[in-house]
C-alpha positions in Angstrom: 119.6 125.0 103.5 120.6 124.0 107.0 120.1 120.5 108.0 119.1 119.5 111.5 121.8 118.6 113.9 122.5 114.9 114.3 120.9 112.9 117.1 118.3 115.3 118.3 115.6 114.2 120.6 112.2 113.1 119.2 110.7 116.6 119.4 113.7 118.1 117.6 115.3 119.6 120.7 118.9 118.7 121.4 119.6 116.4 124.3 122.2 116.9 127.0 125.6 115.2 126.8 125.7 112.2 129.0 127.9 113.1 132.0 130.1 110.1 131.6 131.0 111.1 128.0 131.3 109.0 124.9 133.0 106.2 126.7 130.4 106.2 129.4 129.4 102.6 129.1 132.5 101.0 130.4 133.7 100.3 126.9 136.8 102.5 127.0 139.3 101.3 124.5 136.8 99.2 122.5 136.5 100.3 118.9 133.0 100.5 117.6 132.3 98.5 114.5 131.9 100.6 111.4 128.6 100.5 109.5 130.2 98.7 106.6 131.6 96.0 108.9 128.3 95.6 110.6 126.6 95.2 107.2 129.0 92.4 106.1 128.9 90.6 109.4 125.1 90.8 109.6 124.9 89.5 106.0 127.2 86.6 106.8 125.2 85.7 109.9 121.8 86.0 108.1 123.1 84.1 105.0 124.4 81.2 107.0 121.2 81.0 109.1 118.9 81.3 106.1 120.9 78.8 104.0 120.6 76.3 106.8 116.9 76.7 106.7 116.9 76.4 102.9 118.6 73.0 103.1 116.6 71.8 106.0 113.2 71.9 104.2 112.3 69.7 101.3 111.8 71.3 97.9 108.5 73.1 97.3 107.9 73.0 101.1 107.3 76.7 101.2 103.9 78.3 100.6 103.2 78.3 96.9 106.9 77.7 96.3 106.3 75.3 93.4 104.4 77.9 91.5 107.0 80.5 92.2 109.8 78.2 91.0 108.0 77.6 87.7 107.4 81.4 87.3 111.1 82.0 87.9 112.2 79.5 85.3 109.9 81.1 82.8 110.8 84.7 83.4 114.6 84.2 82.9 113.7 82.6 79.6 111.8 85.7 78.5 108.3 84.3 79.1 106.7 87.0 81.3 103.1 86.4 80.7 102.6 82.8 79.6 99.3 81.6 78.1 96.5 82.8 80.3 93.9 80.1 81.1 90.4 81.3 80.3 88.9 79.2 83.2 91.3 80.7 85.7 92.6 84.1 84.7 95.1 84.2 87.5 96.9 81.1 86.1 98.9 80.6 83.0 100.8 77.9 81.1 104.6 78.4 80.5 107.2 76.2 78.8 110.1 75.3 81.2 112.5 72.3 81.7 110.8 69.2 83.0 112.4 69.3 86.4 110.8 72.7 87.2 107.4 71.6 85.8 107.5 68.6 88.1 107.5 71.0 91.1 103.8 71.6 90.6 103.0 68.0 91.8 106.1 67.4 93.9 105.0 68.3 97.4 101.4 67.0 97.3 102.2 63.9 99.4 103.1 65.8 102.5 101.6 69.3 102.1 98.9 70.0 104.8 99.7 66.5 106.4 102.0 67.3 109.3 102.4 63.7 110.3 103.8 62.6 106.9 107.6 62.8 106.5 109.0 64.2 103.3 110.5 60.9 102.1 107.3 60.3 100.1 108.5 62.7 97.4 109.2 61.2 93.9 112.7 61.1 92.5 113.6 64.0 90.2 114.9 63.4 86.7 118.5 64.2 85.8 120.4 64.8 82.6 118.5 65.2 79.3 115.3 64.1 81.0 115.5 67.1 83.4 116.3 69.5 80.5 113.5 68.4 78.2 111.0 71.2 77.7 107.5 70.8 79.1 104.4 72.9 79.7 103.6 73.7 83.3 100.8 75.7 84.9 101.5 78.4 87.6 98.9 80.5 89.4 101.3 83.4 89.9 101.7 84.2 86.2 100.6 87.8 86.6 103.1 88.7 89.4 105.8 91.4 89.0 108.8 89.7 87.2 111.6 91.5 89.1 112.1 89.0 92.0 111.7 86.0 89.6 114.3 87.4 87.2 116.8 87.1 90.1 115.8 83.8 91.6 115.5 82.2 88.2 119.1 82.7 87.3 120.3 79.3 88.6 117.8 77.6 86.2 120.0 78.7 83.3 122.6 76.2 84.5 122.3 72.5 83.5 119.1 71.3 85.2 119.3 69.2 88.3 118.1 69.1 91.9 121.0 71.3 92.9 119.6 74.2 90.7 116.4 74.1 92.8 118.3 74.5 96.0 120.4 77.2 94.3 117.2 79.2 93.6 116.5 79.1 97.3 120.1 80.2 98.1 119.9 83.1 95.7 116.7 84.3 97.3 118.3 83.8 100.7 121.3 86.0 99.6 119.0 88.7 98.3 116.9 88.9 101.4 119.9 88.6 103.8 121.5 91.6 102.1 118.4 93.6 102.5 118.0 92.7 106.2 121.7 93.4 106.7 121.1 97.0 105.7 118.7 97.3 108.6 121.4 96.2 111.0 123.9 98.6 109.3 121.5 101.5 110.1 121.8 100.7 113.8 125.5 101.3 113.7 124.8 104.9 112.6 122.7 105.9 115.6 123.2 106.3 119.3 121.1 104.9 122.2 120.6 101.6 120.5 119.5 99.0 123.1 115.7 99.3 122.6 116.1 99.8 118.9 118.1 96.6 118.7 115.5 94.8 120.8 112.8 95.9 118.4 114.7 94.9 115.3 115.7 91.5 116.7 112.1 90.6 117.7 110.9 91.7 114.2 113.2 89.1 112.6 111.0 86.2 113.6 111.5 82.6 112.7 108.8 83.1 110.1 110.8 85.8 108.4 113.8 83.6 108.2 111.8 80.6 107.0 110.2 82.6 104.2 113.6 84.0 103.2 114.8 80.4 102.8 112.2 79.6 100.2 111.4 80.9 96.7 108.6 83.4 97.4 108.4 87.1 96.6 106.7 87.6 100.1 110.2 87.0 101.5 111.6 90.0 99.7 108.5 92.1 100.4 108.8 91.5 104.2 112.6 91.9 104.4 112.6 95.0 102.3 109.8 96.5 104.3 111.5 95.8 107.6 114.8 97.4 106.3 112.8 100.4 104.9 111.1 100.9 108.3 114.5 101.0 110.0 116.2 103.2 107.4 113.3 105.7 107.3 113.1 105.9 111.1 116.9 106.4 111.4 116.6 109.3 108.8 113.8 111.0 110.8 114.6 110.2 114.4 118.4 110.4 114.2 119.1 112.9 111.4 122.7 113.3 110.3 123.7 115.6 107.4 127.0 113.7 106.8 125.1 110.4 106.2 122.2 111.9 104.2 123.3 110.7 100.8 124.1 107.1 101.6 120.9 106.9 103.7 118.9 108.2 100.8 120.5 105.8 98.4 119.8 102.9 100.7 116.2 104.0 101.1 115.8 104.3 97.3 117.0 100.7 96.7 114.9 99.3 99.4 111.8 101.2 98.2 112.2 99.9 94.6 112.8 96.3 95.7 109.8 96.5 98.0 107.6 98.2 95.5 108.3 95.5 92.9 107.9 92.5 95.1 104.1 92.0 94.9 101.0 93.8 93.5 100.2 95.6 96.7 103.8 96.5 97.6 103.8 100.1 96.2 101.0 100.8 98.7 103.3 99.5 101.5 106.1 101.9 100.3 103.7 104.8 100.5 102.2 103.8 103.9 105.7 103.3 105.5 106.8 106.7 104.3 103.7 108.5 105.5 103.6 106.6 108.8 107.2 107.5 109.6 107.0 111.1 108.4 103.6 112.0 109.8 102.7 109.6 112.6 106.2 109.2 114.1 108.0 112.3 112.9 109.3 114.9 113.5 107.8 116.0 110.2 110.4 118.8 109.9 113.3 116.4 109.8 111.6 114.4 107.0 110.8 117.6 105.1 114.3 119.0 105.5 115.8 115.8 104.1 113.4 115.7 101.2 114.1 119.4 100.3 117.8 118.8 100.3 119.0 118.7 96.6 121.3 115.7 97.3 118.3 113.5 97.9 116.4 114.4 94.7 118.0 111.9 92.4 117.3 109.1 94.8 113.7 110.3 95.3 113.4 110.1 91.5 114.6 106.5 91.6 111.9 105.7 94.2 109.2 107.3 92.0 110.2 105.7 88.8 110.7 102.3 90.3 107.3 102.3 91.9 105.6 103.7 88.9 107.0 100.8 86.9 105.5 98.4 89.4 102.1 100.1 89.1 102.3 100.0 85.3 103.0 96.2 85.4 100.2 95.6 87.8 97.6 97.5 85.8 98.6 96.0 82.5 99.0 92.4 83.8 95.9 92.6 86.0 97.9 91.5 89.0 95.3 92.6 91.5 92.3 91.4 89.6 93.6 87.9 88.8 90.8 85.9 90.4 89.2 82.9 88.7 85.6 83.8 89.5 83.4 86.4 91.1 82.8 85.9 94.9 79.5 87.9 95.6 79.3 86.3 99.0 82.4 88.2 100.1 81.0 91.7 100.6 83.2 94.5 101.7 81.9 94.8 105.3 81.6 91.1 105.9 85.1 90.4 104.6 86.5 93.3 106.6 84.9 92.0 109.8 86.2 88.4 109.2 89.7 89.7 108.4 89.8 91.9 111.4 89.0 89.1 113.8 91.5 86.8 112.0 94.3 89.3 112.9 95.2 87.5 116.1 95.8 84.4 114.1 97.9 86.3 111.6 100.0 87.7 114.4 100.7 84.2 115.7 101.5 82.9 112.3 103.9 85.8 111.7 106.0 84.4 114.5 106.2 81.0 113.0 103.9 78.7 111.0 106.0 76.9 108.5 105.5 74.7 105.4 102.2 75.4 103.8 101.0 76.7 107.2 100.9 73.2 108.5 103.8 73.3 111.0 103.3 75.1 114.3 105.7 76.1 117.0 105.3 75.0 120.6 102.9 77.4 122.4 105.6 78.5 124.8 107.7 79.8 121.9 104.8 81.9 120.7 104.3 83.3 124.2 107.9 84.2 124.6 108.1 85.9 121.2 104.9 87.8 121.9 106.4 89.0 125.2 109.6 90.1 123.6 107.9 92.0 120.8 105.3 93.5 123.1 107.9 94.9 125.6 109.0 98.0 123.7 105.4 98.6 122.5 104.1 98.6 126.1 107.0 100.7 127.2 106.1 103.3 124.6 102.4 103.3 125.5 102.9 103.3 129.3 106.0 105.4 129.8 106.2 107.6 126.7 104.9 111.2 126.6 101.7 112.1 124.8 103.3 112.4 121.4 105.0 109.0 121.8 101.8 107.3 122.7 99.9 108.8 119.8 102.6 107.7 117.4 102.6 104.2 118.7 98.9 103.9 118.6 98.9 105.3 115.0 101.4 102.8 113.7 99.5 99.9 115.5 96.3 101.1 113.9 97.9 101.2 110.4 99.4 97.7 110.9 96.1 96.2 111.9 93.5 98.1 109.9 95.2 98.5 106.5 95.3 94.8 105.7 91.6 94.6 106.7 90.7 97.3 104.2 93.0 96.0 101.4 91.6 92.4 101.7 88.0 93.6 101.9 88.6 95.5 98.7 90.2 92.5 96.9 88.2 89.6 98.2 85.3 89.7 95.7 87.8 89.2 92.8 90.3 86.8 94.4 88.4 85.1 97.2 89.3 85.0 100.9 93.1 84.5 100.5 94.7 86.7 103.1 97.4 85.1 105.2 99.9 86.4 107.8 102.7 86.9 105.2 100.6 89.6 103.4 100.3 91.6 106.7 103.9 91.1 107.8 105.4 94.1 105.9 103.4 96.2 108.4 103.6 94.0 111.4 107.5 94.0 111.4 107.5 97.8 111.6 105.6 98.0 114.9 108.3 96.8 117.3 111.0 98.6 115.4 109.0 101.9 115.7 108.5 101.3 119.4 112.3 100.9 119.8 113.0 104.2 118.1 110.2 105.9 120.1 111.7 104.7 123.4 115.4 105.4 122.6 115.6 108.2 125.3 113.7 106.4 128.0 116.8 104.5 129.2 119.0 107.7 129.2 118.8 108.4 133.0 119.3 104.7 134.0 122.6 103.0 134.5 124.2 101.6 131.3 123.8 98.0 132.4 120.0 98.3 132.1 120.1 98.8 128.4 122.8 96.2 128.0 120.8 93.6 129.8 117.6 94.4 127.9 119.2 94.1 124.5 121.3 91.1 125.5 118.4 89.2 127.0 116.2 89.8 124.0 118.9 88.7 121.6 119.6 85.5 123.6 115.9 84.6 124.1 115.2 85.3 120.4 118.2 83.1 119.4 116.9 80.2 121.6 113.5 80.6 120.0 115.1 80.5 116.5 116.9 77.2 117.4 113.6 75.7 118.7 111.9 76.8 115.5 114.6 75.3 113.2 114.5 72.0 115.0 110.7 71.9 115.0 110.7 72.5 111.2 113.4 69.9 110.6 111.6 67.3 112.8 108.4 67.8 110.9 110.0 66.7 107.6 112.3 64.0 108.9 109.9 62.0 111.1 106.6 64.0 111.0 105.3 66.3 113.7 104.4 63.4 115.9 107.7 61.5 115.4 110.4 61.0 118.0 112.8 63.8 118.7 115.6 61.2 119.1 115.3 60.4 115.3 115.5 64.0 114.2 119.0 63.4 112.6 118.3 59.8 111.4 114.7 59.6 110.3 113.0 58.6 107.1 113.8 61.8 105.2 117.2 63.6 105.3 118.2 66.9 103.9 121.0 67.1 101.3 123.4 68.3 104.1 123.1 66.2 107.4 120.7 67.8 109.9 123.3 67.8 112.6 125.7 69.9 110.5 122.9 72.3 109.6 122.0 72.6 113.3 125.6 73.4 114.2 125.6 76.1 111.5 122.5 77.6 113.0 124.1 77.7 116.4 127.3 79.2 115.0 125.4 81.9 113.1 123.2 82.8 116.1 126.2 82.9 118.4 128.0 85.3 116.0 124.9 87.4 115.8 124.6 87.7 119.5 128.2 88.7 119.7 127.7 91.4 117.0 124.7 92.8 118.7 126.7 92.9 122.0 129.4 94.9 120.2 126.8 97.3 118.9 125.3 97.8 122.4 128.6 98.1 124.3 130.7 100.1 121.9 131.4 103.8 122.6 128.9 106.2 121.1 129.6 109.6 119.6 129.0 112.5 121.9 125.9 114.6 121.4 125.8 118.4 121.6 125.2 119.8 125.1 122.5 122.3 125.8 121.2 123.7 129.1 118.9 121.3 131.1 116.0 123.7 130.8 115.9 123.1 127.1 114.9 119.5 127.5 111.2 118.7 127.1 109.2 117.2 129.9 110.0 113.5 129.6 108.7 110.2 131.0 112.0 108.7 132.2 111.3 110.1 135.7 108.3 107.9 135.8 110.4 105.0 134.7 112.7 105.7 137.7 109.9 105.8 140.1 110.1 109.5 140.8 106.7 110.4 142.2 107.7 113.6 144.0 105.3 116.5 143.9 106.7 119.6 142.1 107.2 122.6 144.3 104.3 125.0 144.6 105.1 128.4 143.0 105.4 131.3 145.4 102.3 133.5 145.6 
């Protein structure tokens, strides 16, 4: 079977070789970073950034983090189900060391009270008192155990406050590695500026915050984002030489995503269908799937997600409500969820803590503008196929959560929040970046450089603002003085100033890495006659409004 040539245009036709050649961007003599190097650099940047967030928030400050910590401690001790409570079928009682059981009441003094600093927390036990077994209730008892088996590993060490932070750091490492694979995929493709812009805007402060806590939604969102990127690279930039490692990466991401939460296997299927059918070209996807080298990895995807479905059906993960909610009919819930989508989009940029810490409005506006830029470009300048694909992915991201929640609400109540929609939201701007890859081809190199660089710098500034906003909320409360942010009532285990410097260093390194990706020489593409190119919108982008010549009669 003959695989498609690498780096074809969106409709499958080859593109012309850029007249300036592979070193056309003024980067002659600059060695492009290898995909492996990009992975490890991206992992280091994301790990330092996420670890700083992990230490800058008090324990159990993430949404439902206390319940997830208890579940983690139970799973690594072999207790996957606990004792289900008859009055609340979604909850169960497990036996864990006292220090983890204390988490269930630990954050109650400041949760949902933005003006209260985190110094109101009680002291945690140490030594034998921390190790003593106790019974604790958790309302996530029916969740898939894979994520908890990983984050629970530090609880096997002698119990102490440090093991709670280690749980966060293990989750941060897992999610950072998953996201680093997305950046690695960018090193394998050409015409990267708008793809980089789409990926950078998808890694919002909310993504980093969730990755810094113990919560399976963090893995779900990060794995979904990396899967979007890997699948889009497979279909939009096919390369036979990289097919096997790409298939292996996709398989690992799909299994991690599919086992994150009860609805996660649905997201795996939706991402695959959206990329293959809505974005396409379909023939590139079909060719890759029919290649025998991908079959073992396809089997891994199927087996891994079937295992997740088996767990959900046997544990009742999706029917774990405490009571029937007849007032939440399908249509009424769908209507309410649809009109809440705007709030979900805002929260997906940044709403920290137990959704009680907001960013400044200007930060929301800037992030919305950055994420919206490639989307508007695809809708306004792309050809008909590009516009249809963009609208299709947008429709899936908005409407699928509406339908899923309307189906679930009667059993579990009105529980939908932004983090449940984010596995789809993060794919929109990335898809737009891939759809618009060729739009900058006729323009001078500096246009793409400036777009990617500006997006990276502005997003980094937004990340710093978000980090300081979150830190201030716990140190002095959201109404406290900014001048006391490093000396207020509550202080993280590592001084806030040190954590801030780590964030700045990580973001600076990240901007440098992205600049290397944008400016490095790209491999040449096969040349074909100009008349083989499809009609494209870049002429509109250049302002060419000339009238085509009238054919001779």
